[in-house]
N, C-alpha and C positions, 0 to 999 in steps of 0.2 A: 485414527484420531476422532474425537467426538464430533467435530464440525463436519467431517466427511459424512457421518451418519445424518447430520442435519440436512445437508444438501440433498440427500436422498429423499428425506421427508418433504422438503420444499417442493421438489419436482413431483413427488407422488401426489401431494396435495393439488398441485397444478393440474395433474392428470384428471382430476375430478371434473374439470371444466374446459380445459384447453390442451389437447394433444399437440397442437402446432407450437404453442408456447413452450411446452416441455422439450420438443425437439430442438428449439433454438437455445433454450436454457442449457441443455446438455453440451452445447458447443463450447461454452466457457463457464468457468466456475467463479462467479463474482462473490468472493468471500473476504473481501478487503484484506491490499493485499495487498504495497508495498511493498499493495498491496501493497495492500498490497496489496489493494490491496494495494489495495490493495493492494508478498510472499505467497506460497501455495503449498498445502500439505500433501504428502504422497504416502502410499502404502509401502510396506517393506522396511526392513531395518536399515538404518543409515549409519555408516561409520562416523565416529566422532571427529570433530575438528582436530583434536590433538593427534589422532591416529594418522591424519593426512599432513598436517603442517606443524607438528611439534606441539608442545604444551602451549595452549592458548593463554593469553593474558587474562587475568580476572578483572582487568580494568573495565570501566563503563564502556558502553557500546560504541566502540570506535569503528567507523565504517570501513576504513582501510584495513582494519584487523579482521573484519567480519563480513566481507562482501560475498562469502561463499554461498549465501542463500539468495535466491531471487526474491527480493522484497516485493511484496505486492504493491499495486497501486492502491488508491483509496478503497477499492473493493476488487474482487476477482471473480471470474466466471465460475459459476457453481455447476459442477457436474460430478457424476459418480466416480469418474476416473481421476479427477484432480481436485485440489483445494486451494487459495490466494496466495492479492491478493487474495488443486487442493489448497490448504490455508497458507502454508509456507512452502516454497519450492526450493529446497537446498540443492540447486542444480549441480554445484561443484562437488557435492557429496554423493550424488547419485551414481549408481554403478554405471560403467560405460555401456552405452547401448547404441544401436544403429539408428541413424536418422536419414530419412530420404528427402530429396528435393531441397537440400540446404546449401547455401552459399557460405563458405567460410573463407575469410580473407583478412589480412592486416590492412586497416584503413588509414589513410592520411587525413589529418584534420582539415587541411585545405584552407584554414582561416589564418588571419594575421594575428599577431600578439595584440593585446589590448592597447589603446582603446579600439573597440570594434566599431564599424560603421553603424549608423542608425539602421534598425531592422524594420521593414514595412511588413507588419504581421498580417495586414489585410491581404497582401500579395502572397505571403506564405500560406495562409489558410484558403486562398483561392486556387492553390495548386501550383504556385510558382516555385522557385528554387528554395531549397531548404535554408533555414537561417544560418548565417555565418557564425563562427566561434565568437563567443562574447564572454568576457569576464567582468562582472559587475563590481561594485564597491566592496570587495572582500579581500582579506589577506590570510595567509597561513600563519597560525600561531599554535603554541602548545596549549592543549586543553587539559586542565588539571585532572589527573587520573585517567585520561583517555588517549594520550598521545597528541597527534596533530589534528587540527580542525580548521574550519574556515570561519572567520569572524568579520562582522560588518565594520567598515571604516567610516560609516556615517549612518544615520537613521534610515531604515528601509520601511517603506509603506507596503501594505498588502497589495499584491499584484506586481510589485516591482521585480524586474528581471534580475536574477542573481547570476545564473550561468546558462550558456548554451555550449555544450561540449560535443566535440566530434570524437569518435572512438579511436583508440589506439589499435584495438582488435574488435572485430564485429562478425557475428554470424547470424543469419536469418533463415527461417524456414519458409516454405512456399505459402503457408497459410497459418491460421490461428491454431493455438493449442500445443504445438511442439516446441519446446525450448531446446536449443542446440546444446551440445555436450561441452562441458568445460575441459574434459580430457582431450578432445580433438582440438580445441582452441589452443590449449597449452602446448600440444605437440607441434603446432606451427612455429613456436618460438625456436625450435631446433633448426629450422631451415629458412624462415622468413627473413628477408632483408629489410631492416628497419632503419629509419633515420636516427641521427644522434640524439635528438630530443626524446623520441620514443624509447630508445634504449636507456636514456637517463631516468625516465619515469619508471621503467621496470626495475631499475636498480634502486630507486628511491622509495618505492612503495613497500609497505610492510609485508613480510613473507613468513611470519611466524617467529616465535621467540627463540627457536632453536638455531636460527640463522643469524648471521652478523647483522649489526645495526644497519638500517637503511642509509643509503648515501643521500647527500643533499638533493632536493628536488629542483627541476628546471623551473623557469618562470611560468606562472600560470598563463595559459593561452598561447604559449610558444608553438609555432607550427610543428606538426608531427610528420609532415610529408617527408618521404625519403628522397633525397637528391643525390648529389655527389658523395654524401656521407653515408649512403646506405651500406649496411653490413649486418651480418647475423650477430646475435649475442655472443659475447665471449665469456669464458669462465670467470674472468676478473669482474665483469659487469654484474652478472647474475649466475651464481653457481647452478650447474645443471640440476641438482637435486632440489633447488629452491624454485625452479621455474613453474612447476605446477602449483606450488603454494602461492606464489605471487598472483597467479591467475585466480586460484580458488578463493583467495581472501579479498579480491578487489573487483571481480566481475559482478554484473547485474543482469538479470534476465527476466523476461515476462512472456506470457502467452500471446500477447499482442501489443502493438503500439496503442497510443491513445485512440480510442474508437471514434470519438467525435472529431478530433483533428484530422484523423486519417480519412474519415468519410467526407468531411468538408473539402479536403484536397482531391477527392475522387479516387482515393487509393484504398486498396485492401490492407487490413492489418495482418501482421504475421508474428509468430513467435520469434524471439530474438535473444541474443546474449552478447554483451559487449563489455569492454573495459574502457570506461571514460575516466581518464586520470584525475582531473580536477574534481569530478563528482565523487570519486573514491575517497576523498578526504572528508566528506561530510559525516558527522556523527549522528547517533540516534537519540531520540527522546520519545517517551510515550505520550507526550503532549507537544508535538512538533510545531515549528513556526514556519516551515517551508514545505512546498509540494513539488514533486517531480513527475515527469512523464516523458515519453519519447514520441517523436514524429520522424519517420524515416529512420536514419541512423543517428539522429541528434538527440541528446539528452537536454531537456529544458528544466530549469529550476527557478521557481519564483517564490518570493516571500508570500506566505499565506496568512501571516499575522504581523503586527508591527514588530520590528527587530531594532532595538536601540543601537546606537553606535557602541562598538565594543562587544555587542552580544554575539553569541555563537549561532550560526545558521544550522538548524537541526531538522532532520527528516525522520520519518517513521520507517523502521526496518520491518515491522511486523504486519503492516497492512491492517486488515480487520482484526488480527490478533491483538492489536493495541487496545481493543475495546473489551478485552477479557479482564477478569479480576487480577490484582497485582501478582498474586502467587503464581498464576498461570503464565503471565507475561514473563516473570523472572525465570521460570522453567524453560519457556520457549527460547529466550535469549541465551540462557546458559547452554542449553542443548544445541541450539542452532548456530550460535555465534561465539560461544566460549567466554562470555563475560557476565559479570553481575551488574545489572543496571543500577545506576545511582542518579537517575534523572529526578527532577523536582517532584514529579507526580508519584513516582515509586517511593521516594523518601517520605513524602507526606502520608501515604497510605500505610507505610510500614513502621511509623515511629511509635506505635503503640497507643497513641492518644485517641484513635478512632476505631478501636478494635471491633466494637459492636457493629458499626456500619460495614467495615471490611468483611466481617463474618456473615452479615446479612447478604451482601452482594455475592460472596462466595457460595452461600446456600442456594441462591436463585440459579446461579450458573450450574451448580452440580445437579440441581433438580431438573433443569432443562436438558443438560447434556447426558446425564446418567439415568434419568428416569422417564421424563415425558417424551423426549424424542425417540429413544430406543423403543419405548412402549408403543408409540404410534407407528414406528417403522415396522415392528414385528406384527402388529395387528393389521396393518395395511398391506403386508406382504413384501415390504422392502422393494428394492429396485426390480423392475421388470414384473411387478405384481399385476400388471394389466390395468385396464380401465375399470373404474368403479362407477356404477350408475349414480346419477345425481340424487335419486330418491332412496338410496341405500340407507335404511334406518340405522344399521350398525355403524356406518361412517358418521352419521349425525351424532350418534351417542358417544362415539369416541372423541369427536371434536369437542362436543359440549363438556364432556368429563374433563378433558385437558384444560379447557378454558376455565372451568370451575376450580381446578387445582392451581393454575398459574396466577389468576387474578389476585387472590389474597397474599401470595408470596411477593408479588410486585408491590402491593399496597404496603405491606409490612416493611419491605426494603426501602421504599420511598420515605416512609415515616422515620425510619432509623437514620437514613442519610440526612434528612432534614434536621433531625435533632443534633447530629454530629456537626453539621455546618453551622447550626445556630450558636455553637460555642466558639466559632472562629471569628476573627475581627471582620468588620464590615468591609474594610479595605486594608491593603498591606503592600509595601514595596516588594519588588520582584525577588529580592534576596531574602526576605523574611518568610514567615509561615504564610501559606496561601490564605487569601481572603475567603469569606464565607461562600461567596458565589463560585469562586474557583474550586474550592474544596468540594462543594456539592456537585459541580460539573464533573470533576475527576472521579468521585465515588460513584455517582449515578451512571456515568459513562461505562463503567465496568460491568454494568448490568445490561448492556446493549442486547445480548442474545436473548434475554428474557422478553424485552420489548419486541424484538424481531419476531420471536415465536408467537407472541400475543397478536401481533399484527397479521401474521400469516393465518392463524386460527380464526381470527375474526373475519378476515377476508374470505376464507373458504366457506365459513358459515353464511356470510352474506350472499355469496354466489349460489350456494345450495338453496337458500331460502328465497332467492330472487329479490333481495333488498337492493335498493339503488343508492341509499345513503349509508355512509359508514356508521357503525355503532359508536357510542361514546368511548368504549374501551379501545376500539380500533383507532379513533381519532387521537386519543391520549397516547397510545403506543407510537403512532406515527410522529406525533409532536416530540415525544421523548427521543426517538431515533434521530430526527432532524436536529434537535438541540445538541445531541451528543456529537454528531458529525460536525456541526458548526463549531463546537468547543474543542474537540479532540482530533478532528480530521479535516480541518478547514481547507477548502479548495480542492479536496480530493474528488475522484469521480463518485464515490459514495455520497459525499455532500451534494454534488450536482444532481445525481439521480434522485435522491430523497427530496431535494428542493423542487425538482420537476414534478415529482409525485404530489407534493403538497400544493403546487400551483394548479395541477389538474383537479385536485379535490376542492380547491377554493374557487374554481371558476364559477362566476355568477353570484358570488357571495360578497359581503362587505370586506372580506379578507383577501380578495383577489389581487388588488393592487400591491399589497405588502408581499404577498407570495411571489408575484412576478418580479418585484424589485429584488427579492433575495436570489432568484434565478439569475437575474442580470448581474448582480454583485458577484456571485460565484463564477459566472462565465468570465467576467472582467478580471477577477483575481487569478483564476486558473490560466486563462489564455492571454491575458494582457489588457490593461486599461486603454481607453482611447480607440477601440476598434469601431469601425463604421457600423451603422445599424444593419446593413446588409450582411456583414460578416457575422455579427452577433446572432442574427436570425438564422443564418446557415449553420452556425455551431449549435444553436439551440435545437434546431430540427434534427441535426445529426445526433446530438446527445439524447433527444427524445426517442429516436429510433433505437439507439443502443440500449437505453433504459428498458424498452419494451422486450429486449432479448434476455434480460437477466433478472434474477430474483434477488432482492436485497432485503 
């Protein structure tokens, strides 16, 4: 995939000035990555969802229909071997492989049914016990065209806790980078003694259209722990041939838990795979209103934007892939999850009214992925090409040529997008056509990879020339990336890392206070409002250290 090539270039460019940073960057591929990501992309042909779990529904991105991929967090570690949020990691579709140093076990939730007790997040982030199971003001309802989903029962503010889920099944590696095998996890269902609630969840979650309709779900937050009701699955509960499918379509995995939260707790992060039943009900949007991350074996979901009463809680399955042009997103969702996305953003971009802007964004993406990045990679020798001297005139020429080609493409795209947005209403209700500002953010956000490459090229040129201040082009690209993360990936780790970068660049300038306020806002939205100043500082320092390890 093209983004894998890009990660090679980013690391090779970093080699020009910092071999140590490259070594750290190779450890994780931050390619957003719900990630996803940041999901994460991988080499090798993958079997289709239909070949594993029957003909997949063409409905919109229903999470319980499509959990077979490891959706990336807001961004994913960039490395040559993997992609977010390699770019998407369809772990359940990967060929069976051996994993070392991994613990695979069926987990009990250990929490009580809602309402859950108050959670002291300062204690959690200080290394205390993991948060208990919590079900916020949400309910299960039918989502038109998508199956079941979770909907708010009252207005939710950004940062408000939606879910803390304990896993029904969980597997962890010894360190970062290795995502456990879905096949091994599914095999445990043949012998693992599970509680009645856990078995009811497995019987109720979607297992593919070729199997019988799912049974009713147990209450949200009901304890999963096995007690006197412990037993293995019966054929009546979940047919043996459907057991892999129910895992493949509902698990979630990443190459590490949340880096900042783990570091603040004094813990190392590890690759993991789990089945969090309530979380598996969340559907996808290319403009999500919620963010999720893991700490220990707990899945945390918070509102990342205002969610009105009756509104559906939506997350991003694609990680950084959600910042691609619409046609690319639709292909990724179809190939990886087996559905045609019908979210508001995709509908607006594909309704034919803004074709000029859509084509301009697609043109930038194709130029970056198919021409500029491959050309730079080939010229610089690709992965393992070795160190390049800082005074290498050939490198300077290559960088400047790419800068000269990319800048007018982005300028033309920006003008076309602005013209398209100019024809939209200044404001509009949520159910109507998007407002001018929203449409501009959606369209411009699909050009994220162009801004990212521009920022990388400008940064390398500045380092080679010894400049201390960013060029106007670099500042513009960084501002566009941060605005995109704010609009399309709010409270993701991509958003946090870009806000930290902006705050570092603004230090000592009149913009410093505003930049610091955005970092504080993102921290509060992602990790919870009302944290003590000491906890916020510890999380910020941990996030700053994590940001130094990755290329975004």
